[in-house]
C-alpha positions, 0 to 999 in steps of 0.5 A: 279832540272835537269840541261842539256845543249841545246847541250845535248838536241839537240843531244838526239833529233837527236837520237830520230829523227833517231830512229823515222825514222827507225820505219817510225814514224814522227819526233817531234819538239825539244820543244815537245821532251824536256819534254820527255827528262827530264822525261827520264833523271829523270827516268834514275837517279831514276832507278839507285838508289839501292832501285828503282823498278820504271822500270816497265814503258813502255818506248821504248828501243831506248829512254832508249838507247839514254839517256844512250848513251848521259849520257855516252858521257857527262861523258866522255867529256873533260871539 
């Protein structure tokens, strides 16, 4: 099971929107982005496993970077 907040999803979606704008790509709705976000976070978690070689998938660098940034900023938040 993957747990995340709506705030985290929205932040990642904004990053995606900015990246799409810089590439002249149309934005997608946040609900269309949700399954992509969940797959990216799951993929990120799996690729950090020492025995993983799952990273042979075609994923745009800006999406990987946005997930990395989001995870890093989430881990550094004061709770």
